[in-house]
MIDOSE-1310 file (N, C-alpha, C; in nm, 2 decimals, decimal comma, always signed):
residues 246
miev	+12,87/+12,75/+9,56/+12,88/+12,61/+9,58/+12,81/+12,53/+9,46; +12,70/+12,59/+9,41/+12,63/+12,53/+9,30/+12,72/+12,52/+9,18; +12,80/+12,63/+9,15/+12,89/+12,64/+9,04/+13,00/+12,54/+9,06; +13,05/+12,52/+9,18/+13,16/+12,42/+9,21/+13,11/+12,28/+9,17
iimv	+12,99/+12,25/+9,21/+12,93/+12,11/+9,19/+12,92/+12,09/+9,04; +12,87/+12,20/+8,96/+12,86/+12,19/+8,82/+12,99/+12,17/+8,75; +13,09/+12,24/+8,80/+13,23/+12,23/+8,74/+13,28/+12,08/+8,76; +13,26/+12,03/+8,88/+13,31/+11,89/+8,91/+13,25/+11,79/+8,81
fmvl	+13,12/+11,80/+8,79/+13,06/+11,71/+8,70/+13,09/+11,74/+8,55; +13,12/+11,86/+8,52/+13,16/+11,89/+8,38/+13,29/+11,83/+8,35; +13,39/+11,84/+8,45/+13,52/+11,78/+8,43/+13,50/+11,63/+8,42; +13,42/+11,57/+8,51/+13,40/+11,42/+8,50/+13,34/+11,38/+8,37
sgmh	+13,25/+11,46/+8,32/+13,18/+11,42/+8,19/+13,28/+11,43/+8,07; +13,39/+11,50/+8,09/+13,49/+11,52/+7,98/+13,59/+11,40/+7,98; +13,57/+11,31/+8,07/+13,66/+11,19/+8,08/+13,60/+11,07/+8,01; +13,68/+10,97/+7,97/+13,63/+10,85/+7,90/+13,54/+10,78/+8,00
fglh	+13,42/+10,75/+7,95/+13,32/+10,68/+8,04/+13,36/+10,54/+8,07; +13,44/+10,48/+7,98/+13,49/+10,34/+8,01/+13,58/+10,34/+8,13; +13,66/+10,46/+8,15/+13,74/+10,47/+8,26/+13,66/+10,49/+8,39; +13,55/+10,56/+8,38/+13,46/+10,57/+8,49/+13,41/+10,43/+8,54
fati	+13,37/+10,35/+8,44/+13,32/+10,22/+8,47/+13,43/+10,13/+8,53; +13,55/+10,14/+8,47/+13,67/+10,07/+8,52/+13,70/+10,11/+8,67; +13,69/+10,23/+8,70/+13,72/+10,28/+8,83/+13,62/+10,23/+8,93; +13,49/+10,23/+8,89/+13,39/+10,18/+8,98/+13,40/+10,03/+9,01
tgkr	+13,44/+9,96/+8,90/+13,45/+9,81/+8,92/+13,58/+9,76/+8,96; +13,67/+9,86/+8,99/+13,80/+9,82/+9,05/+13,91/+9,77/+8,95; +13,89/+9,80/+8,82/+13,99/+9,76/+8,72/+14,12/+9,83/+8,74; +14,23/+9,77/+8,69/+14,36/+9,83/+8,71/+14,38/+9,96/+8,63
rnlf	+14,33/+9,95/+8,50/+14,34/+10,07/+8,42/+14,21/+10,16/+8,44; +14,23/+10,26/+8,52/+14,12/+10,35/+8,55/+14,15/+10,50/+8,55; +14,07/+10,58/+8,61/+14,09/+10,72/+8,60/+14,22/+10,76/+8,67; +14,26/+10,69/+8,77/+14,38/+10,73/+8,85/+14,51/+10,68/+8,79
tssv	+14,50/+10,59/+8,69/+14,62/+10,54/+8,63/+14,63/+10,59/+8,48; +14,53/+10,66/+8,43/+14,53/+10,70/+8,29/+14,62/+10,83/+8,27; +14,72/+10,82/+8,18/+14,80/+10,94/+8,16/+14,72/+11,04/+8,08; +14,62/+11,00/+8,00/+14,54/+11,10/+7,93/+14,46/+11,18/+8,02
vkyy	+14,40/+11,12/+8,12/+14,32/+11,19/+8,23/+14,42/+11,29/+8,30; +14,54/+11,24/+8,33/+14,63/+11,32/+8,41/+14,67/+11,45/+8,33; +14,70/+11,43/+8,21/+14,74/+11,55/+8,13/+14,62/+11,64/+8,09; +14,50/+11,58/+8,08/+14,38/+11,65/+8,06/+14,35/+11,75/+8,17
lifl	+14,37/+11,70/+8,30/+14,35/+11,78/+8,41/+14,46/+11,89/+8,43; +14,58/+11,85/+8,39/+14,69/+11,95/+8,40/+14,67/+12,06/+8,30; +14,62/+12,03/+8,18/+14,60/+12,14/+8,08/+14,48/+12,23/+8,13; +14,38/+12,17/+8,19/+14,27/+12,25/+8,25/+14,32/+12,34/+8,36
iigi	+14,40/+12,29/+8,45/+14,46/+12,37/+8,56/+14,54/+12,48/+8,50; +14,63/+12,45/+8,40/+14,71/+12,56/+8,34/+14,62/+12,67/+8,28; +14,52/+12,62/+8,20/+14,43/+12,72/+8,14/+14,36/+12,81/+8,24; +14,31/+12,74/+8,35/+14,24/+12,82/+8,45/+14,34/+12,92/+8,52
glvt	+14,46/+12,87/+8,55/+14,56/+12,96/+8,61/+14,59/+13,08/+8,52; +14,61/+13,06/+8,39/+14,64/+13,17/+8,30/+14,53/+13,27/+8,30; +14,40/+13,22/+8,28/+14,29/+13,31/+8,27/+14,27/+13,38/+8,40; +14,28/+13,31/+8,51/+14,26/+13,38/+8,64/+14,36/+13,49/+8,66
lkly	+14,49/+13,46/+8,63/+14,60/+13,56/+8,65/+14,57/+13,68/+8,56; +14,53/+13,66/+8,44/+14,51/+13,78/+8,35/+14,39/+13,86/+8,39; +14,28/+13,79/+8,44/+14,17/+13,87/+8,49/+14,20/+13,95/+8,61; +14,28/+13,89/+8,70/+14,32/+13,97/+8,82/+14,41/+14,09/+8,79
lsdf	+14,50/+14,07/+8,70/+14,59/+14,17/+8,66/+14,52/+14,28/+8,58; +14,41/+14,25/+8,52/+14,33/+14,34/+8,44/+14,22/+14,41/+8,52; +14,23/+14,40/+8,66/+14,14/+14,46/+8,75/+13,99/+14,41/+8,73; +13,98/+14,28/+8,69/+13,85/+14,23/+8,67/+13,78/+14,21/+8,81
gtwq	+13,86/+14,18/+8,91/+13,80/+14,17/+9,04/+13,90/+14,11/+9,14; +13,86/+14,05/+9,25/+13,95/+13,99/+9,34/+14,00/+13,86/+9,29; +14,10/+13,80/+9,36/+14,15/+13,67/+9,32/+14,03/+13,57/+9,32; +13,95/+13,57/+9,42/+13,84/+13,48/+9,43/+13,74/+13,49/+9,31
eslr	+13,71/+13,62/+9,27/+13,62/+13,64/+9,16/+13,68/+13,60/+9,03; +13,81/+13,63/+9,01/+13,88/+13,59/+8,89/+13,88/+13,44/+8,88; +13,91/+13,37/+8,99/+13,92/+13,22/+8,99/+13,78/+13,16/+8,96; +13,68/+13,22/+9,02/+13,55/+13,17/+9,01/+13,50/+13,17/+8,87
ygsf	+13,51/+13,29/+8,80/+13,46/+13,31/+8,67/+13,55/+13,24/+8,57; +13,68/+13,26/+8,59/+13,78/+13,20/+8,50/+13,77/+13,05/+8,49; +13,76/+12,98/+8,60/+13,76/+12,84/+8,60/+13,63/+12,78/+8,54; +13,51/+12,85/+8,57/+13,39/+12,80/+8,52/+13,39/+12,81/+8,36
qvis	+13,43/+12,92/+8,31/+13,43/+12,94/+8,16/+13,53/+12,84/+8,09; +13,64/+12,83/+8,15/+13,74/+12,73/+8,09/+13,69/+12,59/+8,09; +13,63/+12,55/+8,20/+13,58/+12,41/+8,21/+13,46/+12,39/+8,12; +13,37/+12,49/+8,12/+13,25/+12,48/+8,04/+13,28/+12,47/+7,89
lgtt	+13,37/+12,56/+7,84/+13,41/+12,55/+7,70/+13,50/+12,43/+7,67; +13,58/+12,39/+7,77/+13,67/+12,28/+7,75/+13,61/+12,15/+7,75; +13,48/+12,14/+7,80/+13,41/+12,02/+7,80/+13,28/+12,02/+7,70; +13,27/+12,13/+7,63/+13,16/+12,16/+7,53/+13,03/+12,16/+7,60
tgya	+13,03/+12,20/+7,73/+12,90/+12,20/+7,80/+12,82/+12,33/+7,76; +12,89/+12,44/+7,73/+12,82/+12,55/+7,68/+12,76/+12,65/+7,78; +12,78/+12,62/+7,91/+12,73/+12,71/+8,01/+12,81/+12,84/+8,02; +12,75/+12,95/+8,07/+12,82/+13,07/+8,09/+12,76/+13,14/+8,21
tidt	+12,85/+13,20/+8,29/+12,81/+13,28/+8,40/+12,84/+13,43/+8,39; +12,90/+13,47/+8,28/+12,95/+13,60/+8,26/+12,97/+13,63/+8,11; +12,97/+13,75/+8,07/+12,99/+13,78/+7,93/+13,14/+13,79/+7,90; +13,20/+13,68/+7,84/+13,34/+13,67/+7,81/+13,38/+13,76/+7,69
aawp	+13,29/+13,82/+7,62/+13,32/+13,91/+7,51/+13,39/+14,04/+7,56; +13,37/+14,07/+7,69/+13,43/+14,19/+7,75/+13,56/+14,16/+7,82; +13,61/+14,03/+7,81/+13,74/+13,99/+7,87/+13,85/+14,03/+7,78; +13,97/+14,04/+7,84/+14,09/+14,07/+7,76/+14,12/+13,97/+7,65
pftq	+14,18/+14,01/+7,54/+14,20/+13,92/+7,42/+14,28/+13,80/+7,46; +14,37/+13,81/+7,56/+14,45/+13,69/+7,60/+14,37/+13,58/+7,65; +14,27/+13,62/+7,74/+14,18/+13,52/+7,80/+14,09/+13,46/+7,69; +14,05/+13,54/+7,59/+13,97/+13,49/+7,49/+14,04/+13,39/+7,40
lili	+14,17/+13,41/+7,38/+14,25/+13,31/+7,30/+14,26/+13,18/+7,38; +14,28/+13,19/+7,51/+14,29/+13,07/+7,59/+14,16/+12,99/+7,58; +14,04/+13,06/+7,58/+13,91/+13,00/+7,58/+13,89/+12,94/+7,44; +13,94/+13,01/+7,33/+13,93/+12,95/+7,20/+14,01/+12,82/+7,18
yfsi	+14,13/+12,82/+7,24/+14,21/+12,70/+7,24/+14,13/+12,58/+7,30; +14,07/+12,60/+7,42/+14,00/+12,50/+7,48/+13,87/+12,46/+7,40; +13,82/+12,56/+7,33/+13,70/+12,52/+7,24/+13,74/+12,44/+7,13; +13,87/+12,44/+7,09/+13,92/+12,35/+6,98/+13,96/+12,22/+7,04
qcac	+14,03/+12,22/+7,15/+14,08/+12,10/+7,21/+13,97/+12,02/+7,27; +13,89/+12,07/+7,36/+13,78/+12,01/+7,43/+13,83/+11,89/+7,52; +13,75/+11,79/+7,54/+13,78/+11,69/+7,64/+13,83/+11,56/+7,57; +13,80/+11,45/+7,64/+13,86/+11,32/+7,59/+13,77/+11,24/+7,50
igst	+13,84/+11,15/+7,43/+13,76/+11,05/+7,35/+13,69/+10,96/+7,44; +13,57/+10,92/+7,40/+13,49/+10,84/+7,48/+13,41/+10,91/+7,59; +13,40/+11,04/+7,58/+13,32/+11,12/+7,67/+13,20/+11,18/+7,60; +13,13/+11,27/+7,67/+13,02/+11,34/+7,61/+13,07/+11,46/+7,53
sggl	+13,19/+11,49/+7,53/+13,25/+11,61/+7,47/+13,25/+11,60/+7,32; +13,25/+11,72/+7,25/+13,27/+11,73/+7,11/+13,41/+11,77/+7,09; +13,44/+11,85/+6,98/+13,57/+11,91/+6,96/+13,67/+11,81/+6,91; +13,80/+11,86/+6,90/+13,90/+11,78/+6,84/+13,94/+11,66/+6,93
kfdr	+13,92/+11,67/+7,06/+13,95/+11,57/+7,17/+14,09/+11,58/+7,21; +14,11/+11,58/+7,34/+14,24/+11,60/+7,40/+14,34/+11,48/+7,37; +14,28/+11,36/+7,35/+14,37/+11,25/+7,31/+14,45/+11,28/+7,18; +14,39/+11,35/+7,09/+14,46/+11,38/+6,96/+14,56/+11,49/+6,99
ilml	+14,53/+11,58/+7,08/+14,63/+11,68/+7,11/+14,75/+11,62/+7,18; +14,73/+11,52/+7,27/+14,84/+11,45/+7,33/+14,92/+11,37/+7,23; +14,85/+11,31/+7,13/+14,91/+11,23/+7,03/+15,00/+11,33/+6,94; +14,95/+11,44/+6,91/+15,02/+11,54/+6,83/+15,15/+11,58/+6,90
lksi	+15,14/+11,61/+7,03/+15,26/+11,65/+7,11/+15,36/+11,54/+7,11; +15,32/+11,41/+7,13/+15,41/+11,30/+7,13/+15,47/+11,28/+6,99; +15,40/+11,31/+6,89/+15,45/+11,29/+6,75/+15,56/+11,40/+6,73; +15,53/+11,52/+6,77/+15,63/+11,63/+6,76/+15,76/+11,59/+6,83
kkqv	+15,75/+11,54/+6,95/+15,86/+11,50/+7,03/+15,94/+11,38/+6,96; +15,86/+11,29/+6,90/+15,92/+11,18/+6,83/+16,00/+11,23/+6,71; +15,94/+11,32/+6,63/+16,01/+11,37/+6,51/+16,14/+11,45/+6,55; +16,14/+11,52/+6,66/+16,26/+11,59/+6,70/+16,37/+11,49/+6,74
qvfi	+16,33/+11,38/+6,81/+16,42/+11,27/+6,84/+16,48/+11,20/+6,72; +16,39/+11,18/+6,62/+16,44/+11,12/+6,50/+16,53/+11,21/+6,42; +16,50/+11,34/+6,43/+16,59/+11,43/+6,36/+16,73/+11,43/+6,42; +16,73/+11,42/+6,56/+16,86/+11,42/+6,63/+16,93/+11,28/+6,61
hpqa	+16,85/+11,17/+6,61/+16,91/+11,04/+6,60/+16,84/+10,97/+6,49; +16,88/+10,99/+6,36/+16,81/+10,93/+6,24/+16,80/+10,78/+6,24; +16,89/+10,71/+6,31/+16,89/+10,56/+6,31/+16,81/+10,50/+6,42; +16,76/+10,59/+6,51/+16,70/+10,54/+6,63/+16,56/+10,48/+6,60
vivk	+16,52/+10,38/+6,67/+16,38/+10,32/+6,66/+16,31/+10,37/+6,79; +16,21/+10,46/+6,77/+16,14/+10,52/+6,88/+16,00/+10,48/+6,88; +15,95/+10,43/+6,99/+15,81/+10,39/+7,00/+15,74/+10,47/+7,11; +15,63/+10,54/+7,07/+15,56/+10,62/+7,16/+15,44/+10,54/+7,21
kidk	+15,40/+10,56/+7,34/+15,28/+10,49/+7,40/+15,19/+10,59/+7,47; +15,07/+10,56/+7,47/+14,97/+10,63/+7,55/+14,90/+10,52/+7,64; +14,92/+10,53/+7,77/+14,86/+10,43/+7,86/+14,90/+10,29/+7,82; +15,03/+10,28/+7,79/+15,09/+10,15/+7,76/+15,05/+10,09/+7,63
ikin	+14,97/+10,17/+7,55/+14,93/+10,13/+7,41/+15,02/+10,19/+7,31; +15,09/+10,10/+7,23/+15,18/+10,15/+7,13/+15,11/+10,23/+7,02; +15,17/+10,34/+6,98/+15,12/+10,42/+6,88/+15,19/+10,38/+6,75; +15,13/+10,31/+6,66/+15,19/+10,27/+6,54/+15,18/+10,38/+6,43
neme	+15,25/+10,37/+6,33/+15,26/+10,48/+6,23/+15,12/+10,50/+6,16; +15,04/+10,40/+6,14/+14,91/+10,42/+6,08/+14,82/+10,50/+6,17; +14,82/+10,47/+6,30/+14,74/+10,54/+6,40/+14,78/+10,69/+6,41; +14,92/+10,70/+6,41/+14,97/+10,84/+6,42/+14,93/+10,92/+6,30
qffl	+14,94/+10,86/+6,18/+14,91/+10,93/+6,06/+14,76/+10,96/+6,05; +14,67/+10,87/+6,10/+14,53/+10,90/+6,10/+14,49/+11,02/+6,19; +14,55/+11,02/+6,31/+14,52/+11,13/+6,40/+14,57/+11,26/+6,35; +14,69/+11,26/+6,29/+14,75/+11,39/+6,23/+14,67/+11,44/+6,12
tftv	+14,62/+11,34/+6,03/+14,54/+11,38/+5,92/+14,41/+11,44/+5,96; +14,35/+11,38/+6,06/+14,22/+11,42/+6,12/+14,24/+11,56/+6,18; +14,35/+11,59/+6,25/+14,37/+11,72/+6,31/+14,38/+11,83/+6,20; +14,46/+11,80/+6,09/+14,47/+11,89/+5,98/+14,34/+11,92/+5,92
lylv	+14,26/+11,82/+5,89/+14,13/+11,84/+5,83/+14,04/+11,92/+5,92; +14,04/+11,90/+6,05/+13,96/+11,97/+6,15/+13,99/+12,12/+6,14; +14,12/+12,15/+6,13/+14,16/+12,29/+6,12/+14,13/+12,35/+5,99; +14,14/+12,27/+5,88/+14,10/+12,32/+5,75/+13,95/+12,35/+5,74
vill	+13,87/+12,27/+5,80/+13,72/+12,30/+5,81/+13,70/+12,43/+5,88; +13,77/+12,46/+5,99/+13,75/+12,58/+6,06/+13,79/+12,70/+5,97; +13,91/+12,69/+5,90/+13,95/+12,79/+5,81/+13,85/+12,82/+5,70; +13,80/+12,71/+5,63/+13,71/+12,73/+5,53/+13,58/+12,80/+5,57
stlt	+13,53/+12,75/+5,69/+13,41/+12,81/+5,75/+13,43/+12,96/+5,78; +13,55/+12,99/+5,84/+13,58/+13,13/+5,87/+13,58/+13,22/+5,75; +13,65/+13,17/+5,64/+13,66/+13,24/+5,52/+13,53/+13,27/+5,45; +13,44/+13,17/+5,45/+13,31/+13,18/+5,39/+13,23/+13,28/+5,47
ntfl	+13,23/+13,28/+5,60/+13,15/+13,37/+5,68/+13,20/+13,52/+5,67; +13,33/+13,53/+5,66/+13,39/+13,67/+5,64/+13,35/+13,72/+5,50; +13,34/+13,63/+5,40/+13,30/+13,67/+5,27/+13,16/+13,72/+5,27; +13,08/+13,67/+5,36/+12,94/+13,71/+5,37/+12,92/+13,84/+5,45
gvdl	+13,03/+13,89/+5,50/+13,02/+14,02/+5,57/+13,02/+14,01/+5,72; +13,04/+13,89/+5,77/+13,05/+13,88/+5,92/+13,20/+13,91/+5,96; +13,21/+13,98/+6,08/+13,34/+14,03/+6,12/+13,43/+13,91/+6,16; +13,56/+13,93/+6,16/+13,66/+13,82/+6,17/+13,64/+13,74/+6,30
mtsf	+13,63/+13,81/+6,41/+13,62/+13,74/+6,54/+13,50/+13,66/+6,55; +13,39/+13,71/+6,51/+13,26/+13,64/+6,51/+13,27/+13,52/+6,42; +13,32/+13,54/+6,30/+13,34/+13,42/+6,20/+13,42/+13,31/+6,25; +13,54/+13,35/+6,31/+13,64/+13,25/+6,35/+13,58/+13,18/+6,48
sasv	+13,53/+13,25/+6,58/+13,49/+13,18/+6,70/+13,36/+13,10/+6,67; +13,27/+13,15/+6,58/+13,15/+13,08/+6,55/+13,19/+12,95/+6,48; +13,29/+12,95/+6,39/+13,33/+12,83/+6,32/+13,40/+12,73/+6,42; +13,48/+12,78/+6,52/+13,54/+12,69/+6,62/+13,44/+12,62/+6,70
vaig	+13,34/+12,70/+6,75/+13,25/+12,64/+6,85/+13,14/+12,56/+6,77; +13,12/+12,59/+6,64/+13,03/+12,51/+6,57/+13,08/+12,37/+6,54; +13,20/+12,36/+6,49/+13,26/+12,22/+6,47/+13,28/+12,15/+6,59; +13,30/+12,22/+6,71/+13,32/+12,15/+6,83/+13,19/+12,13/+6,91
nvgp	+13,08/+12,19/+6,86/+12,95/+12,18/+6,93/+12,96/+12,24/+7,07; +13,04/+12,35/+7,08/+13,06/+12,41/+7,21/+12,95/+12,50/+7,26; +12,90/+12,59/+7,16/+12,79/+12,68/+7,20/+12,84/+12,82/+7,19; +12,87/+12,89/+7,30/+12,91/+13,03/+7,30/+13,04/+13,05/+7,24
gfag	+13,05/+13,16/+7,16/+13,18/+13,20/+7,11/+13,22/+13,34/+7,16; +13,26/+13,43/+7,07/+13,30/+13,57/+7,11/+13,24/+13,67/+7,01; +13,25/+13,79/+7,04/+13,20/+13,90/+6,95/+13,05/+13,89/+6,94; +13,00/+13,87/+6,81/+12,86/+13,87/+6,79/+12,79/+13,74/+6,84
vssl	+12,87/+13,64/+6,88/+12,81/+13,51/+6,92/+12,86/+13,48/+7,06; +12,88/+13,58/+7,14/+12,94/+13,56/+7,28/+12,84/+13,49/+7,37; +12,89/+13,47/+7,49/+12,81/+13,38/+7,59/+12,68/+13,45/+7,62; +12,67/+13,58/+7,61/+12,54/+13,64/+7,64/+12,47/+13,69/+7,51
gnya	+12,52/+13,64/+7,39/+12,46/+13,68/+7,26/+12,40/+13,55/+7,20; +12,38/+13,56/+7,07/+12,32/+13,45/+7,00/+12,35/+13,46/+6,85; +12,30/+13,37/+6,77/+12,34/+13,36/+6,63/+12,23/+13,42/+6,54; +12,13/+13,49/+6,60/+12,02/+13,54/+6,53/+12,05/+13,65/+6,42
dlps	+12,15/+13,73/+6,45/+12,19/+13,84/+6,36/+12,28/+13,79/+6,24; +12,32/+13,67/+6,24/+12,40/+13,62/+6,13/+12,32/+13,60/+6,00; +12,38/+13,62/+5,89/+12,31/+13,60/+5,76/+12,26/+13,45/+5,75; +12,15/+13,43/+5,68/+12,09/+13,30/+5,67/+12,19/+13,20/+5,61
lskf	+12,27/+13,24/+5,51/+12,37/+13,15/+5,46/+12,48/+13,11/+5,56; +12,51/+13,21/+5,65/+12,61/+13,18/+5,75/+12,56/+13,07/+5,84; +12,43/+13,08/+5,88/+12,37/+12,98/+5,97/+12,37/+12,84/+5,90; +12,34/+12,84/+5,77/+12,35/+12,71/+5,70/+12,49/+12,65/+5,70
ilti	+12,59/+12,74/+5,67/+12,73/+12,69/+5,67/+12,77/+12,64/+5,81; +12,73/+12,71/+5,92/+12,76/+12,67/+6,05/+12,69/+12,54/+6,09; +12,57/+12,52/+6,03/+12,49/+12,40/+6,06/+12,57/+12,28/+6,00; +12,62/+12,30/+5,87/+12,70/+12,19/+5,81/+12,83/+12,17/+5,89
tmlm	+12,89/+12,27/+5,94/+13,01/+12,26/+6,02/+12,98/+12,18/+6,15; +12,87/+12,21/+6,21/+12,83/+12,14/+6,33/+12,81/+11,99/+6,30; +12,75/+11,96/+6,19/+12,73/+11,82/+6,16/+12,86/+11,75/+6,13; +12,96/+11,82/+6,07/+13,09/+11,76/+6,04/+13,16/+11,73/+6,17
grle	+13,14/+11,82/+6,27/+13,21/+11,80/+6,40/+13,15/+11,69/+6,48; +13,02/+11,68/+6,47/+12,96/+11,57/+6,56/+12,96/+11,44/+6,49; +12,95/+11,43/+6,36/+12,94/+11,30/+6,29/+13,08/+11,26/+6,25; +13,19/+11,33/+6,28/+13,32/+11,31/+6,24/+13,34/+11,34/+6,09
ifsi	+13,45/+11,41/+6,06/+13,48/+11,46/+5,93/+13,49/+11,34/+5,82; +13,56/+11,24/+5,86/+13,58/+11,13/+5,76/+13,45/+11,06/+5,72; +13,35/+11,06/+5,82/+13,22/+11,00/+5,79/+13,15/+11,09/+5,69; +13,16/+11,22/+5,70/+13,09/+11,31/+5,60/+13,16/+11,30/+5,47
lslf	+13,29/+11,30/+5,47/+13,37/+11,29/+5,34/+13,34/+11,16/+5,26; +13,32/+11,06/+5,34/+13,30/+10,93/+5,27/+13,17/+10,93/+5,19; +13,07/+11,02/+5,22/+12,95/+11,02/+5,15/+12,97/+11,07/+5,00; +13,09/+11,14/+4,98/+13,11/+11,19/+4,85/+13,19/+11,09/+4,76
ylrs	+13,22/+10,97/+4,82/+13,28/+10,86/+4,74/+13,17/+10,76/+4,70; +13,13/+10,77/+4,58/+13,02/+10,69/+4,53/+13,04/+10,54/+4,56; +13,16/+10,49/+4,55/+13,19/+10,35/+4,57/+13,16/+10,31/+4,71; +13,16/+10,40/+4,81/+13,13/+10,37/+4,95/+12,98/+10,34/+4,97
wr	+12,90/+10,38/+4,87/+12,75/+10,36/+4,88/+12,71/+10,21/+4,85; +12,80/+10,14/+4,79/+12,77/+10,00/+4,75/+12,76/+9,91/+4,87
């Protein structure tokens, strides 16, 4: 029951706090009318279902045990809470990939979560759908919306650029750490959870492990990666433009 209570508040903390306030004050646009919240919960449910099914089929335990541990780890990493109730490094690779995805996606803009943010994932999916529609109907004028807010080309381009930069930082951090002799899974998962400020990764930095055995330079690189994730990439990059100092 304690874990259930924690999971409920982890999920709530991953939602936009403005929507919490709007719900409490009886505003029309609230948690119950937000499409972002709806799809955020759907993605969490799908992730929990896939992890639970794989754990059960891998003889991890009963349905109840698989659901209990699977749901807690998915929600914890998906909201960058960083809690762990079991060593996920011993889980099947499929479940680890699901957890890595949620460590990249994380929760919603305007929440306590780090990571790429689910709003950008939803924007990316809508952009892909839009491009397919434009490919089929080149002359069509297609307008995409999120919660009745029109997505203009500038906003779409900004989110797509940010997503690409986010993945590039993960790639560069992974490459640098592997160059320093850290194994691939540790390097990749450490880079993912560092930029998302998630906490536990896999292999050498699993939920029951820590970062103590990593080389000093790797820790420095991951520290920079954490700062880029928390302070937003564009804010860090702007420091290298001398004209922005004026």
